mmCIF file of the N, C-alpha and C atoms, coordinates in Angstrom:
data_MODEL
# 
_entry.id   MODEL 
# 
loop_
_atom_site.group_PDB 
_atom_site.id 
_atom_site.type_symbol 
_atom_site.label_atom_id 
_atom_site.label_alt_id 
_atom_site.label_comp_id 
_atom_site.label_asym_id 
_atom_site.label_entity_id 
_atom_site.label_seq_id 
_atom_site.pdbx_PDB_ins_code 
_atom_site.Cartn_x 
_atom_site.Cartn_y 
_atom_site.Cartn_z 
_atom_site.occupancy 
_atom_site.B_iso_or_equiv 
_atom_site.pdbx_formal_charge 
_atom_site.auth_seq_id 
_atom_site.auth_comp_id 
_atom_site.auth_asym_id 
_atom_site.auth_atom_id 
_atom_site.pdbx_PDB_model_num 
ATOM 1   N N  . MET A 1 1  ? 0.836   -1.189 0.000   1.00 0.00 ? 1  MET A N  1 
ATOM 2   C CA . MET A 1 1  ? 0.000   0.000  0.000   1.00 0.00 ? 1  MET A CA 1 
ATOM 3   C C  . MET A 1 1  ? 0.875   1.244  0.000   1.00 0.00 ? 1  MET A C  1 
ATOM 4   N N  . LYS A 1 2  ? 0.356   2.299  -0.549  1.00 0.00 ? 2  LYS A N  1 
ATOM 5   C CA . LYS A 1 2  ? 1.105   3.541  -0.603  1.00 0.00 ? 2  LYS A CA 1 
ATOM 6   C C  . LYS A 1 2  ? 0.944   4.389  0.644   1.00 0.00 ? 2  LYS A C  1 
ATOM 7   N N  . VAL A 1 3  ? -0.039  4.074  1.485   1.00 0.00 ? 3  VAL A N  1 
ATOM 8   C CA . VAL A 1 3  ? -0.250  4.806  2.733   1.00 0.00 ? 3  VAL A CA 1 
ATOM 9   C C  . VAL A 1 3  ? 0.371   3.979  3.853   1.00 0.00 ? 3  VAL A C  1 
ATOM 10  N N  . PRO A 1 4  ? 1.515   4.420  4.415   1.00 0.00 ? 4  PRO A N  1 
ATOM 11  C CA . PRO A 1 4  ? 2.206   3.614  5.417   1.00 0.00 ? 4  PRO A CA 1 
ATOM 12  C C  . PRO A 1 4  ? 1.337   3.209  6.604   1.00 0.00 ? 4  PRO A C  1 
ATOM 13  N N  . ALA A 1 5  ? 0.430   4.062  7.030   1.00 0.00 ? 5  ALA A N  1 
ATOM 14  C CA . ALA A 1 5  ? -0.417  3.747  8.182   1.00 0.00 ? 5  ALA A CA 1 
ATOM 15  C C  . ALA A 1 5  ? -1.351  2.577  7.901   1.00 0.00 ? 5  ALA A C  1 
ATOM 16  N N  . LEU A 1 6  ? -1.630  2.290  6.632   1.00 0.00 ? 6  LEU A N  1 
ATOM 17  C CA . LEU A 1 6  ? -2.535  1.199  6.270   1.00 0.00 ? 6  LEU A CA 1 
ATOM 18  C C  . LEU A 1 6  ? -1.804  -0.102 5.949   1.00 0.00 ? 6  LEU A C  1 
ATOM 19  N N  . LYS A 1 7  ? -0.487  -0.096 6.003   1.00 0.00 ? 7  LYS A N  1 
ATOM 20  C CA . LYS A 1 7  ? 0.287   -1.278 5.626   1.00 0.00 ? 7  LYS A CA 1 
ATOM 21  C C  . LYS A 1 7  ? -0.073  -2.531 6.424   1.00 0.00 ? 7  LYS A C  1 
ATOM 22  N N  . PRO A 1 8  ? -0.342  -2.447 7.746   1.00 0.00 ? 8  PRO A N  1 
ATOM 23  C CA . PRO A 1 8  ? -0.665  -3.670 8.487   1.00 0.00 ? 8  PRO A CA 1 
ATOM 24  C C  . PRO A 1 8  ? -2.057  -4.235 8.186   1.00 0.00 ? 8  PRO A C  1 
ATOM 25  N N  . PHE A 1 9  ? -2.887  -3.512 7.466   1.00 0.00 ? 9  PHE A N  1 
ATOM 26  C CA . PHE A 1 9  ? -4.256  -3.942 7.200   1.00 0.00 ? 9  PHE A CA 1 
ATOM 27  C C  . PHE A 1 9  ? -4.351  -4.729 5.896   1.00 0.00 ? 9  PHE A C  1 
ATOM 28  N N  . SER A 1 10 ? -5.365  -5.580 5.815   1.00 0.00 ? 10 SER A N  1 
ATOM 29  C CA . SER A 1 10 ? -5.702  -6.292 4.581   1.00 0.00 ? 10 SER A CA 1 
ATOM 30  C C  . SER A 1 10 ? -7.054  -5.792 4.098   1.00 0.00 ? 10 SER A C  1 
ATOM 31  N N  . LEU A 1 11 ? -7.138  -5.487 2.818   1.00 0.00 ? 11 LEU A N  1 
ATOM 32  C CA . LEU A 1 11 ? -8.398  -5.074 2.215   1.00 0.00 ? 11 LEU A CA 1 
ATOM 33  C C  . LEU A 1 11 ? -9.176  -6.326 1.833   1.00 0.00 ? 11 LEU A C  1 
ATOM 34  N N  . VAL A 1 12 ? -10.417 -6.415 2.313   1.00 0.00 ? 12 VAL A N  1 
ATOM 35  C CA . VAL A 1 12 ? -11.237 -7.608 2.080   1.00 0.00 ? 12 VAL A CA 1 
ATOM 36  C C  . VAL A 1 12 ? -12.639 -7.190 1.663   1.00 0.00 ? 12 VAL A C  1 
ATOM 37  N N  . GLY A 1 13 ? -13.491 -8.152 1.407   1.00 0.00 ? 13 GLY A N  1 
ATOM 38  C CA . GLY A 1 13 ? -14.898 -7.877 1.133   1.00 0.00 ? 13 GLY A CA 1 
ATOM 39  C C  . GLY A 1 13 ? -15.146 -7.410 -0.287  1.00 0.00 ? 13 GLY A C  1 
ATOM 40  N N  . GLY A 1 14 ? -16.271 -6.726 -0.450  1.00 0.00 ? 14 GLY A N  1 
ATOM 41  C CA . GLY A 1 14 ? -16.714 -6.285 -1.764  1.00 0.00 ? 14 GLY A CA 1 
ATOM 42  C C  . GLY A 1 14 ? -15.762 -5.332 -2.450  1.00 0.00 ? 14 GLY A C  1 
ATOM 43  N N  . THR A 1 15 ? -15.102 -4.462 -1.687  1.00 0.00 ? 15 THR A N  1 
ATOM 44  C CA . THR A 1 15 ? -14.158 -3.522 -2.285  1.00 0.00 ? 15 THR A CA 1 
ATOM 45  C C  . THR A 1 15 ? -12.967 -4.258 -2.875  1.00 0.00 ? 15 THR A C  1 
ATOM 46  N N  . ALA A 1 16 ? -12.448 -5.234 -2.151  1.00 0.00 ? 16 ALA A N  1 
ATOM 47  C CA . ALA A 1 16 ? -11.323 -6.020 -2.666  1.00 0.00 ? 16 ALA A CA 1 
ATOM 48  C C  . ALA A 1 16 ? -11.722 -6.746 -3.946  1.00 0.00 ? 16 ALA A C  1 
ATOM 49  N N  . LEU A 1 17 ? -12.908 -7.344 -3.949  1.00 0.00 ? 17 LEU A N  1 
ATOM 50  C CA . LEU A 1 17 ? -13.388 -8.030 -5.153  1.00 0.00 ? 17 LEU A CA 1 
ATOM 51  C C  . LEU A 1 17 ? -13.594 -7.056 -6.305  1.00 0.00 ? 17 LEU A C  1 
ATOM 52  N N  . SER A 1 18 ? -14.127 -5.880 -5.992  1.00 0.00 ? 18 SER A N  1 
ATOM 53  C CA . SER A 1 18 ? -14.373 -4.878 -7.021  1.00 0.00 ? 18 SER A CA 1 
ATOM 54  C C  . SER A 1 18 ? -13.068 -4.419 -7.666  1.00 0.00 ? 18 SER A C  1 
ATOM 55  N N  . LEU A 1 19 ? -12.044 -4.200 -6.847  1.00 0.00 ? 19 LEU A N  1 
ATOM 56  C CA . LEU A 1 19 ? -10.750 -3.784 -7.392  1.00 0.00 ? 19 LEU A CA 1 
ATOM 57  C C  . LEU A 1 19 ? -10.094 -4.901 -8.196  1.00 0.00 ? 19 LEU A C  1 
ATOM 58  N N  . ARG A 1 20 ? -10.275 -6.109 -7.757  1.00 0.00 ? 20 ARG A N  1 
ATOM 59  C CA . ARG A 1 20 ? -9.659  -7.255 -8.439  1.00 0.00 ? 20 ARG A CA 1 
ATOM 60  C C  . ARG A 1 20 ? -10.334 -7.566 -9.773  1.00 0.00 ? 20 ARG A C  1 
ATOM 61  N N  . TYR A 1 21 ? -11.662 -7.580 -9.776  1.00 0.00 ? 21 TYR A N  1 
ATOM 62  C CA . TYR A 1 21 ? -12.399 -8.022 -10.964 1.00 0.00 ? 21 TYR A CA 1 
ATOM 63  C C  . TYR A 1 21 ? -13.125 -6.905 -11.707 1.00 0.00 ? 21 TYR A C  1 
ATOM 64  N N  . GLY A 1 22 ? -13.249 -5.732 -11.086 1.00 0.00 ? 22 GLY A N  1 
ATOM 65  C CA . GLY A 1 22 ? -13.899 -4.608 -11.734 1.00 0.00 ? 22 GLY A CA 1 
ATOM 66  C C  . GLY A 1 22 ? -15.362 -4.837 -12.052 1.00 0.00 ? 22 GLY A C  1 
ATOM 67  N N  . HIS A 1 23 ? -16.022 -5.679 -11.279 1.00 0.00 ? 23 HIS A N  1 
ATOM 68  C CA . HIS A 1 23 ? -17.398 -6.066 -11.590 1.00 0.00 ? 23 HIS A CA 1 
ATOM 69  C C  . HIS A 1 23 ? -18.450 -5.099 -11.065 1.00 0.00 ? 23 HIS A C  1 
ATOM 70  N N  . ARG A 1 24 ? -18.086 -4.237 -10.116 1.00 0.00 ? 24 ARG A N  1 
ATOM 71  C CA . ARG A 1 24 ? -19.062 -3.286 -9.571  1.00 0.00 ? 24 ARG A CA 1 
ATOM 72  C C  . ARG A 1 24 ? -18.319 -2.203 -8.803  1.00 0.00 ? 24 ARG A C  1 
ATOM 73  N N  . GLY A 1 25 ? -19.017 -1.131 -8.503  1.00 0.00 ? 25 GLY A N  1 
ATOM 74  C CA . GLY A 1 25 ? -18.451 -0.084 -7.674  1.00 0.00 ? 25 GLY A CA 1 
ATOM 75  C C  . GLY A 1 25 ? -18.603 -0.423 -6.203  1.00 0.00 ? 25 GLY A C  1 
ATOM 76  N N  . SER A 1 26 ? -17.878 0.272  -5.364  1.00 0.00 ? 26 SER A N  1 
ATOM 77  C CA . SER A 1 26 ? -17.965 0.043  -3.926  1.00 0.00 ? 26 SER A CA 1 
ATOM 78  C C  . SER A 1 26 ? -17.832 1.379  -3.215  1.00 0.00 ? 26 SER A C  1 
ATOM 79  N N  . ILE A 1 27 ? -18.580 1.550  -2.123  1.00 0.00 ? 27 ILE A N  1 
ATOM 80  C CA . ILE A 1 27 ? -18.564 2.830  -1.412  1.00 0.00 ? 27 ILE A CA 1 
ATOM 81  C C  . ILE A 1 27 ? -18.004 2.721  0.003   1.00 0.00 ? 27 ILE A C  1 
ATOM 82  N N  . ASP A 1 28 ? -17.512 1.552  0.382   1.00 0.00 ? 28 ASP A N  1 
ATOM 83  C CA . ASP A 1 28 ? -16.953 1.401  1.722   1.00 0.00 ? 28 ASP A CA 1 
ATOM 84  C C  . ASP A 1 28 ? -15.661 0.589  1.649   1.00 0.00 ? 28 ASP A C  1 
ATOM 85  N N  . LEU A 1 29 ? -14.947 0.560  2.759   1.00 0.00 ? 29 LEU A N  1 
ATOM 86  C CA . LEU A 1 29 ? -13.720 -0.224 2.858   1.00 0.00 ? 29 LEU A CA 1 
ATOM 87  C C  . LEU A 1 29 ? -13.869 -1.233 3.982   1.00 0.00 ? 29 LEU A C  1 
ATOM 88  N N  . ASP A 1 30 ? -13.474 -2.452 3.731   1.00 0.00 ? 30 ASP A N  1 
ATOM 89  C CA . ASP A 1 30 ? -13.439 -3.488 4.758   1.00 0.00 ? 30 ASP A CA 1 
ATOM 90  C C  . ASP A 1 30 ? -11.971 -3.806 5.011   1.00 0.00 ? 30 ASP A C  1 
ATOM 91  N N  . LEU A 1 31 ? -11.467 -3.360 6.161   1.00 0.00 ? 31 LEU A N  1 
ATOM 92  C CA . LEU A 1 31 ? -10.065 -3.568 6.506   1.00 0.00 ? 31 LEU A CA 1 
ATOM 93  C C  . LEU A 1 31 ? -9.962  -4.511 7.693   1.00 0.00 ? 31 LEU A C  1 
ATOM 94  N N  . PHE A 1 32 ? -9.074  -5.491 7.593   1.00 0.00 ? 32 PHE A N  1 
ATOM 95  C CA . PHE A 1 32 ? -8.834  -6.424 8.679   1.00 0.00 ? 32 PHE A CA 1 
ATOM 96  C C  . PHE A 1 32 ? -7.392  -6.294 9.138   1.00 0.00 ? 32 PHE A C  1 
ATOM 97  N N  . TRP A 1 33 ? -7.187  -6.500 10.436  1.00 0.00 ? 33 TRP A N  1 
ATOM 98  C CA . TRP A 1 33 ? -5.861  -6.494 11.026  1.00 0.00 ? 33 TRP A CA 1 
ATOM 99  C C  . TRP A 1 33 ? -5.824  -7.657 11.996  1.00 0.00 ? 33 TRP A C  1 
ATOM 100 N N  . HIS A 1 34 ? -4.788  -8.442 11.967  1.00 0.00 ? 34 HIS A N  1 
ATOM 101 C CA . HIS A 1 34 ? -4.718  -9.668 12.758  1.00 0.00 ? 34 HIS A CA 1 
ATOM 102 C C  . HIS A 1 34 ? -4.059  -9.479 14.121  1.00 0.00 ? 34 HIS A C  1 
ATOM 103 N N  . GLN A 1 35 ? -3.997  -8.255 14.599  1.00 0.00 ? 35 GLN A N  1 
ATOM 104 C CA . GLN A 1 35 ? -3.432  -7.973 15.911  1.00 0.00 ? 35 GLN A CA 1 
ATOM 105 C C  . GLN A 1 35 ? -4.450  -7.192 16.724  1.00 0.00 ? 35 GLN A C  1 
ATOM 106 N N  . LYS A 1 36 ? -4.185  -7.048 18.021  1.00 0.00 ? 36 LYS A N  1 
ATOM 107 C CA . LYS A 1 36 ? -5.058  -6.242 18.862  1.00 0.00 ? 36 LYS A CA 1 
ATOM 108 C C  . LYS A 1 36 ? -4.998  -4.794 18.374  1.00 0.00 ? 36 LYS A C  1 
ATOM 109 N N  . PHE A 1 37 ? -6.149  -4.158 18.313  1.00 0.00 ? 37 PHE A N  1 
ATOM 110 C CA . PHE A 1 37 ? -6.237  -2.812 17.748  1.00 0.00 ? 37 PHE A CA 1 
ATOM 111 C C  . PHE A 1 37 ? -7.074  -1.935 18.663  1.00 0.00 ? 37 PHE A C  1 
ATOM 112 N N  . ASP A 1 38 ? -6.516  -0.785 19.039  1.00 0.00 ? 38 ASP A N  1 
ATOM 113 C CA . ASP A 1 38 ? -7.250  0.177  19.868  1.00 0.00 ? 38 ASP A CA 1 
ATOM 114 C C  . ASP A 1 38 ? -8.081  1.067  18.949  1.00 0.00 ? 38 ASP A C  1 
ATOM 115 N N  . HIS A 1 39 ? -9.373  0.805  18.884  1.00 0.00 ? 39 HIS A N  1 
ATOM 116 C CA . HIS A 1 39 ? -10.254 1.544  17.978  1.00 0.00 ? 39 HIS A CA 1 
ATOM 117 C C  . HIS A 1 39 ? -10.806 2.828  18.586  1.00 0.00 ? 39 HIS A C  1 
ATOM 118 N N  . SER A 1 40 ? -10.514 3.105  19.857  1.00 0.00 ? 40 SER A N  1 
ATOM 119 C CA . SER A 1 40 ? -11.089 4.289  20.507  1.00 0.00 ? 40 SER A CA 1 
ATOM 120 C C  . SER A 1 40 ? -10.711 5.606  19.823  1.00 0.00 ? 40 SER A C  1 
ATOM 121 N N  . PRO A 1 41 ? -9.480  5.809  19.308  1.00 0.00 ? 41 PRO A N  1 
ATOM 122 C CA . PRO A 1 41 ? -9.209  7.067  18.599  1.00 0.00 ? 41 PRO A CA 1 
ATOM 123 C C  . PRO A 1 41 ? -10.091 7.259  17.364  1.00 0.00 ? 41 PRO A C  1 
ATOM 124 N N  . ILE A 1 42 ? -10.423 6.180  16.686  1.00 0.00 ? 42 ILE A N  1 
ATOM 125 C CA . ILE A 1 42 ? -11.286 6.281  15.511  1.00 0.00 ? 42 ILE A CA 1 
ATOM 126 C C  . ILE A 1 42 ? -12.702 6.648  15.932  1.00 0.00 ? 42 ILE A C  1 
ATOM 127 N N  . ILE A 1 43 ? -13.195 6.029  17.003  1.00 0.00 ? 43 ILE A N  1 
ATOM 128 C CA . ILE A 1 43 ? -14.536 6.336  17.508  1.00 0.00 ? 43 ILE A CA 1 
ATOM 129 C C  . ILE A 1 43 ? -14.616 7.801  17.920  1.00 0.00 ? 43 ILE A C  1 
ATOM 130 N N  . ILE A 1 44 ? -13.613 8.275  18.634  1.00 0.00 ? 44 ILE A N  1 
ATOM 131 C CA . ILE A 1 44 ? -13.590 9.680  19.069  1.00 0.00 ? 44 ILE A CA 1 
ATOM 132 C C  . ILE A 1 44 ? -13.583 10.602 17.855  1.00 0.00 ? 44 ILE A C  1 
ATOM 133 N N  . HIS A 1 45 ? -12.770 10.288 16.868  1.00 0.00 ? 45 HIS A N  1 
ATOM 134 C CA . HIS A 1 45 ? -12.688 11.113 15.661  1.00 0.00 ? 45 HIS A CA 1 
ATOM 135 C C  . HIS A 1 45 ? -14.031 11.158 14.926  1.00 0.00 ? 45 HIS A C  1 
ATOM 136 N N  . CYS A 1 46 ? -14.683 10.023 14.804  1.00 0.00 ? 46 CYS A N  1 
ATOM 137 C CA . CYS A 1 46 ? -15.962 9.962  14.084  1.00 0.00 ? 46 CYS A CA 1 
ATOM 138 C C  . CYS A 1 46 ? -17.087 10.664 14.833  1.00 0.00 ? 46 CYS A C  1 
ATOM 139 N N  . ASN A 1 47 ? -17.014 10.703 16.144  1.00 0.00 ? 47 ASN A N  1 
ATOM 140 C CA . ASN A 1 47 ? -18.062 11.342 16.941  1.00 0.00 ? 47 ASN A CA 1 
ATOM 141 C C  . ASN A 1 47 ? -17.911 12.859 17.023  1.00 0.00 ? 47 ASN A C  1 
ATOM 142 N N  . ASN A 1 48 ? -16.775 13.387 16.623  1.00 0.00 ? 48 ASN A N  1 
ATOM 143 C CA . ASN A 1 48 ? -16.557 14.849 16.682  1.00 0.00 ? 48 ASN A CA 1 
ATOM 144 C C  . ASN A 1 48 ? -16.842 15.521 15.375  1.00 0.00 ? 48 ASN A C  1 
# 
């Protein structure tokens, strides 16, 4: 990935399929990370 902060994540789901096969558009991202992740900064950011 070109965004260093996203390097530990894997893109999955419909967006990954859409990019791979070009069969449809996608409006969201499904990111997975296989380690413990503190999501509270994201929640705080989204609530402000």
